[in-house]
C-alpha positions in Angstrom: -13.3 -1.6 1.6 -9.8 -2.8 2.7 -6.9 -0.5 3.5 -3.2 -0.9 2.9 -2.6 -0.8 6.6 -4.6 -4.0 7.0 -2.6 -6.1 4.5 -0.8 -9.2 5.8 2.9 -9.8 5.4 3.8 -10.7 1.8 0.2 -9.9 0.9 -0.3 -8.6 -2.7 -2.8 -5.9 -3.5 -3.8 -3.3 -6.1 -4.4 0.3 -5.2 -8.0 1.4 -5.8 -7.8 5.0 -4.4 -5.5 7.3 -2.4 -7.6 9.4 0.0 -6.6 13.0 0.7 -3.7 13.2 3.1 -0.6 15.4 3.5 1.5 12.7 1.9 -0.7 12.0 -1.1 1.5 13.8 -3.7 4.6 12.1 -2.4 3.0 8.7 -2.4 1.8 9.2 -6.0 5.3 10.3 -7.0 6.6 7.0 -5.6 4.2 5.0 -7.7 1.4 4.5 -5.1 -1.5 5.4 -7.3 -4.7 3.7 -8.6 -3.8 0.5 -10.5 -0.4 0.0 -8.9 0.4 -3.4 -7.4 2.0 -3.5 -4.0 3.5 -6.3 -1.8 3.9 -5.9 1.9 7.5 -6.8 2.7 8.2 -6.2 6.4 7.4 -3.9 9.4 10.0 -1.9 11.3 10.8 -3.3 14.8 8.8 -0.6 16.5 5.8 -1.2 14.1 6.1 1.9 12.0 6.9 2.4 9.1 6.1 -0.6 6.9 8.0 -1.5 3.7 6.1 -2.3 0.5 7.4 -3.3 -2.9 6.2 -0.8 -5.4 7.2 -1.0 -9.1 10.4 -2.9 -8.1 11.5 -0.5 -5.3 11.0 -0.8 -1.6 9.0 2.1 -0.2 8.5 2.8 3.5 5.0 4.1 4.3 3.7 5.2 7.7 0.7 3.4 9.1 -1.3 6.6 9.2 -0.7 7.1 5.5 -1.3 3.4 4.6 -4.7 3.7 6.3 -5.7 6.3 3.7 -4.9 3.9 0.8 -7.9 1.8 -0.4 -6.9 -1.5 -1.9 -8.2 -4.7 -3.4 -6.4 -7.9 -2.4 -5.0 -10.0 -5.2 -7.6 -12.8 -4.8 -10.4 -10.3 -5.2 -9.2 -9.0 -8.6 -8.1 -12.4 -9.9 -11.6 -13.9 -9.6 -13.1 -11.4 -12.0 
């Protein structure tokens, strides 16, 4: 079970589940919901937050929140 916080730079993934957290509703409103494809763009100089491409928009997500997002990496869903 991979988490968004573990994705490498320019890694592509699909969201499987967003675990309960204070930012869950905000993340879903930004398009981070099951089935959405994300690309990790870059990390802030201090390491937090991290920018991801979500539905054509760059979205900054804190590492704590990203750790609550369960993903499948692109190679995993392309094989099926």
